[in-house]
Structures are given as C-alpha cells and as structure tokens.
C-alpha positions in Angstrom: -5.6 -19.7 -1.4 -6.4 -16.2 -0.5 -4.5 -13.0 0.3 -5.0 -12.1 4.0 -2.8 -9.1 4.5 -0.5 -6.7 2.6 2.0 -4.7 4.6 4.2 -1.9 3.3 7.4 -1.2 5.1 9.9 1.7 4.6 13.5 1.1 5.7 16.4 3.5 5.5 19.9 2.0 5.2 22.7 4.5 6.1 25.3 4.7 3.4 29.0 4.2 4.1 30.8 7.1 2.4 34.3 6.2 1.5 35.9 9.7 1.3 35.2 13.3 1.7 32.8 13.8 -1.2 29.2 12.9 -0.6 27.3 11.4 -3.5 24.5 13.5 -5.0 21.1 12.6 -6.5 19.3 15.3 -8.5 21.1 18.1 -6.6 20.5 16.6 -3.2 23.2 14.9 -1.0 22.4 11.2 -0.6 23.5 9.6 2.7 20.8 6.9 3.0 19.2 4.3 0.7 15.4 4.3 1.2 13.6 1.2 0.3 9.8 0.5 0.2 9.2 -3.2 0.9 5.9 -4.9 0.5 4.9 -8.3 2.1 1.9 -10.2 0.9 0.5 -12.8 3.3 -1.8 -15.7 2.5 -4.2 -18.0 4.4 -1.9 -21.0 3.7 1.1 -19.4 5.4 3.1 -18.6 2.3 4.3 -14.9 2.0 5.9 -13.0 -0.8 8.1 -10.0 -0.8 8.1 -7.1 -3.3 9.5 -3.6 -3.7 8.1 -0.4 -5.1 10.1 2.6 -6.1 10.3 4.8 -3.1 13.3 7.1 -2.8 12.1 10.5 -1.7 8.5 9.9 -2.6 8.0 6.6 -0.7 5.2 8.2 1.4 3.1 8.6 -1.7 3.6 5.1 -3.0 3.0 3.7 0.5 -0.2 5.6 0.8 -1.4 4.3 -2.5 -0.7 0.7 -1.4 -2.2 1.0 2.1 -5.3 3.0 1.4 -6.4 1.9 -2.1 -4.7 -1.2 -3.4 -4.4 -3.4 -0.3 -8.1 -3.5 0.4 -8.8 -4.5 -3.2 -6.4 -7.4 -2.9 -7.6 -8.9 0.4 -9.5 -12.1 -0.3 -8.2 -12.4 -3.9 -6.3 -15.5 -5.2 -2.6 -14.7 -5.2 -1.9 -17.3 -7.9 -4.1 -15.5 -10.5 -1.5 -12.9 -11.0 -2.5 -11.6 -14.4 -6.1 -11.1 -13.4 -5.3 -9.4 -10.2 -2.7 -7.1 -11.7 -4.9 -6.2 -14.6 -7.7 -5.3 -12.2 -5.3 -3.0 -10.2 -4.2 -1.4 -13.5 -7.7 -0.6 -14.5 -8.9 0.7 -11.1 -5.8 2.8 -10.5 -5.8 4.1 -14.1 -7.5 7.4 -13.3 -4.6 8.2 -11.0 -2.2 8.1 -13.9 -0.4 5.4 -15.8 2.9 6.2 -14.1 4.0 7.3 -10.7 3.1 6.1 -7.2 0.1 4.0 -8.3 2.2 2.0 -10.8 5.1 1.8 -8.3 2.7 0.2 -5.8 1.4 -2.3 -8.4 5.0 -3.2 -9.2 5.6 -4.1 -5.5 2.5 -6.3 -5.2 3.2 -8.0 -8.6 6.8 -8.9 -7.5 5.5 -10.3 -4.2 2.9 -12.4 -6.1 5.6 -13.9 -8.3 7.6 -14.7 -5.2 4.6 -16.6 -3.8 4.2 -18.4 -7.2 7.8 -19.6 -7.1 7.5 -20.7 -3.5 4.4 -22.7 -4.3 6.1 -24.3 -7.2 9.3 -25.0 -5.3 11.3 -23.3 -8.0 13.5 -20.2 -8.2 11.6 -17.5 -10.2 13.9 -17.6 -13.2 13.1 -21.2 -13.8 9.4 -20.5 -13.4 9.9 -17.9 -16.2 11.5 -20.2 -18.6 14.7 -21.4 -17.1 18.4 -20.7 -17.7 21.8 -22.2 -17.7 23.1 -19.1 -15.9 23.8 -19.4 -12.2 25.5 -16.0 -12.0 25.2 -12.8 -14.1 27.7 -10.1 -15.0 27.0 -6.9 -13.1 28.0 -3.3 -13.7 29.0 -0.9 -11.0 26.5 2.0 -11.0 28.6 4.7 -9.5 26.7 7.7 -8.0 27.3 11.2 -9.0 30.2 12.9 -7.2 30.9 15.8 -9.6 34.6 15.9 -8.8 37.2 14.2 -11.0 39.4 12.9 -8.2 36.4 11.4 -6.4 35.2 9.8 -9.7 38.7 8.3 -10.2 38.7 7.0 -6.7 35.4 5.2 -7.0 36.1 3.8 -10.5 39.4 2.4 -9.1 37.4 0.8 -6.2 35.0 -0.7 -8.7 37.9 -2.2 -10.6 39.3 -3.7 -7.4 35.9 -5.3 -6.8 36.1 -7.1 -10.1 33.8 -5.0 -12.2 34.5 -4.9 -16.0 31.5 -2.6 -16.7 31.1 0.7 -14.9 28.5 3.4 -15.2 29.0 7.0 -14.1 26.3 9.6 -13.3 28.4 12.5 -14.3 27.7 15.3 -16.8 31.0 17.1 -17.2 33.8 16.2 -19.6 36.4 16.4 -16.8 34.6 14.0 -14.5 33.8 11.5 -17.2 37.3 11.8 -18.7 38.7 11.0 -15.2 36.6 7.9 -15.1 37.8 6.7 -18.5 41.4 7.4 -17.7 41.2 5.4 -14.5 39.2 2.5 -16.1 41.5 2.2 -19.1 40.5 1.4 -22.6 39.3 -2.2 -22.1 36.6 -1.6 -19.5 33.1 -0.8 -20.7 32.2 2.6 -19.5 28.6 4.1 -19.6 27.3 7.5 -18.6 23.9 8.3 -17.1 23.0 12.0 -17.6 19.8 11.8 -15.5 17.8 13.7 -18.1 19.8 16.8 -17.5 20.2 18.2 -21.1 18.3 19.8 -23.9 18.5 18.0 -27.2 21.1 20.4 -28.5 23.2 20.1 -25.3 23.0 16.3 -25.4 24.2 16.2 -29.0 27.1 18.5 -28.2 28.0 16.5 -25.1 27.8 13.2 -27.0 30.1 14.5 -29.8 32.6 15.7 -27.2 32.5 12.3 -25.4 32.7 10.2 -28.5 36.5 9.7 -28.3 36.0 8.0 -24.9 34.3 5.0 -26.6 31.3 4.8 -24.3 29.1 1.7 -24.4 26.1 4.0 -24.0 24.9 7.4 -23.0 21.8 7.1 -20.8 18.7 9.3 -20.4 20.4 12.5 -21.8 17.3 14.5 -22.6 14.7 16.4 -20.5 11.9 15.7 -20.7 12.7 11.9 -21.0 9.6 11.3 -23.1 11.0 13.4 -25.9 11.4 10.4 -28.1 12.0 12.4 -31.3 14.7 14.4 -29.5 16.4 11.2 -28.3 16.4 9.8 -31.8 18.2 13.0 -32.9 20.8 12.6 -30.2 21.4 9.0 -31.2 21.8 9.9 -34.8 23.8 13.1 -34.5 25.7 12.4 -31.3 27.3 9.2 -32.5 26.9 7.3 -29.2 24.4 4.4 -28.5 21.6 5.6 -26.3 19.9 3.8 -23.3 16.7 4.9 -21.7 13.5 3.7 -20.1 13.8 3.7 -16.3 10.7 6.0 -16.2 8.9 4.4 -19.1 5.8 2.2 -19.1 5.0 -0.5 -21.7 3.3 1.9 -24.2 6.3 4.3 -23.8 8.7 1.6 -24.9 6.6 1.0 -28.0 7.0 4.7 -28.9 10.7 4.7 -28.1 11.2 1.7 -30.4 9.1 3.2 -33.2 11.1 6.4 -33.0 14.4 4.4 -33.3 15.5 6.4 -30.2 17.5 3.8 -28.3 19.9 0.9 -28.6 19.3 -0.3 -25.0 16.0 -0.5 -23.2 16.0 -0.1 -19.4 12.8 -1.0 -17.8 12.8 -0.6 -14.0 10.9 -3.5 -12.4 9.9 -1.4 -9.3 8.4 1.2 -11.6 7.1 -0.4 -14.8 4.6 -2.8 -13.1 6.7 -5.6 -11.7 7.7 -8.9 -13.3 4.5 -9.1 -15.4 5.2 -5.8 -17.2 8.9 -6.3 -17.3 8.4 -9.5 -19.3 6.1 -7.7 -21.7 8.7 -5.0 -22.3 11.4 -7.7 -22.9 9.2 -9.4 -25.5 8.4 -6.1 -27.2 12.1 -5.1 -27.3 13.0 -8.5 -28.8 10.5 -7.9 -31.6 12.1 -4.6 -32.4 15.7 -5.9 -32.1 16.5 -3.7 -29.1 18.7 -5.0 -26.3 17.3 -5.0 -22.7 19.5 -4.0 -19.8 17.1 -3.4 -16.9 17.4 -0.4 -14.6 17.9 -1.3 -11.0 19.1 1.4 -8.7 17.8 -0.2 -5.4 19.1 -2.7 -3.0 15.9 -4.6 -2.2 13.7 -7.4 -3.6 13.3 -5.5 -6.8 17.0 -6.1 -7.6 16.6 -9.8 -6.9 13.4 -9.9 -9.1 15.3 -8.1 -11.9 18.1 -10.6 -11.7 15.6 -13.5 -12.2 14.1 -11.8 -15.2 17.5 -11.3 -16.7 18.5 -14.9 -16.0 15.4 -16.1 -17.9 16.3 -14.1 -21.0 17.5 -15.9 -24.1 20.4 -13.5 -24.5 23.0 -12.3 -22.0 22.5 -9.0 -20.2 23.9 -7.0 -17.3 22.7 -6.5 -13.8 22.9 -2.9 -12.6 24.3 -2.9 -9.1 24.2 0.5 -7.2 27.9 0.8 -6.1 27.4 2.5 -2.8 28.0 0.6 0.4 25.4 0.5 3.2 26.1 -0.3 6.9 23.4 -3.0 7.0 21.2 -4.6 4.4 18.3 -7.0 5.1 19.3 -9.1 2.1 22.9 -9.5 3.3 25.2 -11.1 0.8 22.5 -12.1 -1.7 23.0 -8.9 -3.6 26.8 -8.7 -3.3 28.8 -9.5 -6.4 31.7 -11.8 -6.2 35.3 -10.8 -7.0 34.8 -11.6 -10.6 32.2 -8.8 -11.1 29.3 -11.3 -11.3 26.4 -11.7 -9.0 24.9 -15.1 -8.1 21.2 -15.8 -8.9 19.5 -17.0 -5.8 18.5 -20.7 -6.1 15.8 -20.9 -3.5 12.1 -21.0 -4.4 10.6 -17.7 -5.5 13.0 -14.8 -5.2 15.2 -17.2 -3.4 15.8 -15.0 -0.3 13.6 -13.2 2.2 14.7 -10.0 3.9 16.0 -10.4 7.4 13.1 -9.6 9.7 15.4 -8.4 12.6 17.2 -5.9 10.3 13.8 -4.8 8.9 12.7 -3.9 12.4 15.9 -2.1 13.1 15.9 -0.1 9.9 12.2 0.6 9.5 10.8 4.1 9.8 7.4 5.6 10.3 
C-alpha cells in the first residue's frame, strides 16, 4: 500500500451567537470556527482524515503541508506510521520543533491512524489498547465573553445541556465569580487564563479565586514555557494548575520535572498527532500527572483525542468547545448527550468521516 495524495482543506463554520455579546479570542471577536482538514489517500482506496491546528494561522500550516510534507509522503507506506512520522520530524526540524510544521505533522499522523483502524476494521481506541468505555464525560469549554451576565447565561446553558464540568476563559474576579454563582458549589469549575498574567499577577489572582474551589487554573503565565514560574504559581497560589496545549514532548518532561502542573493538556492537533499524544500520556503516567487533553476544535482532531482518552487506563475528560455552529461536517458525532457525556464512535478508524457535501459548502481558498 502506498500514499497517492494528500489534500489540505480549510473550512469555516459560522458560529451561532446566542445573545448580544460576541465571544473573544485573544482580543479578537470570534464569529467562525476555522478548521484545517487533511485527507490522505492510498492506492488501495482507503483514505484517512486528520486535522492540524489552524485558527488564524491556517495558511501557514496549509503551506507547510502542501509544499513540503505532502511530496515527502507520496509513495510511502501509510501503515509504517512511526517511520514516516519520525522522518517528517527530522526533515522539518530546522523549521522549528513547534508551530505550523508540527501542526501539519499532527494532521498527517491522525489521518494515518485513521487508515490503520480502517484496515484493521477496528475503532481507533481499540487499536490503541481497548476500553470498556462507550462514552466519555465532557466539559463545556465556554469562550471568553468578559461580561458577568453573559458568563452566567452561558454557564446556565451548559448546565441545561447536562454538563457537570465547565471551563471559563475569563480573567476577572467578577466574571469568574458569576460563573461559580450560576454553576453552584457541586459543579466542577475550571478557568483558562490563556497565558495572560505575569507570575506575580497569576499568584495574586489564584489567591483571590481560591474560595471558588476551582478544579484547576489553566495556562496562567506568559510566556507559557516559564516552568519555574508556573511551579511558583502552583505552590503559592493554592490552586491546581493545568497547562500544555502549546507544549511538545520535551516540554512536558520539563513541566513535570519542575513540578509545575497537576494536569497535562497535550493538544493532538499541535503536539504531533496520536503518536506523540500517546508518548505524552505515558510520560505523564510515569510522573504521576493526570492527563486531560486540550481540544478546542470541532474536527477530526476532537474525535482522535476522544479515542486516545478512551484507550487510557484511567478516566479523563473530553474538552468540548461550547459554541454552536450552523453546520458541521461531523454532524452529531461530536455532540454530547443530555447527560454531559459524548459517545466514542464505534466505526473503524476514527469512526466517522466528514460529510463531503458540507466540506464543499464550507471550504475556503
């Protein structure tokens, strides 16, 4: 079997904003969800789907795939995943060990694992070791609104949808306090600070938020690779820390050695796909750190992350971006049920392919 074609596709899914306050992402209004899909075709008619981190830099990741990585993959055996991915890592290494090159490798790796599952006739999680879990608990990852009434509104909506774990992307006491008041004391509440604080600011904020009984504070410090600073926040702030959405395997080793975090958050569409995700999970297990993967997208990366979680020995949560879109090529496969859980697809590979008609409708460029 040989790879015959790799196609990268950018789609934009318009968001359905429920209210007058538009969600924000790093200071910019967010009204669409941008997704970079990758399809790997083979000479035996089996295709796999993957996803690389896109967001506002999808053009850079797409260019890395189309101009450099795709030609290197044509003619290679898609079932020799480790060898091919290692080759890509080495060749792309002089472009940096993070960023668009690694995001592109992540997409190709996920697609190769999708092919492997399809060839084996097994859902990916069973190929990775199996599980008794047919569904996984999810948490609502509520975008940043910056306004307490809007935060309360969306927390209430998440509760009505059955979520018992909710994450806010707020950085003010008033907004976070509104979320806790609405959620009540028995719902797990987390806060993602999006690397917005200095170490001293993060310690101060953590101490002020301690009475709210947060499950974790996420990515509080800029720059995010200040592992010693994160360790200080964890020790002096008094709240468990989560981090790692921008980290590679070696970064996680340094995070663990510094004792910086209680929860590791590898992002499958950034870290290097399923192959590197599994290595991070094994490393975290050796250090006694819980893994709760980061998953802010609505594409095949979310499905792949679910399969990796389902194959874990211990329970974990699926991050589900809690913003509705008008149309999604994966349809209900990424929609949690009313109990706050999301079903693991049982078909071979990822278990579900994106709807080609919707892809054509939503694709750009």
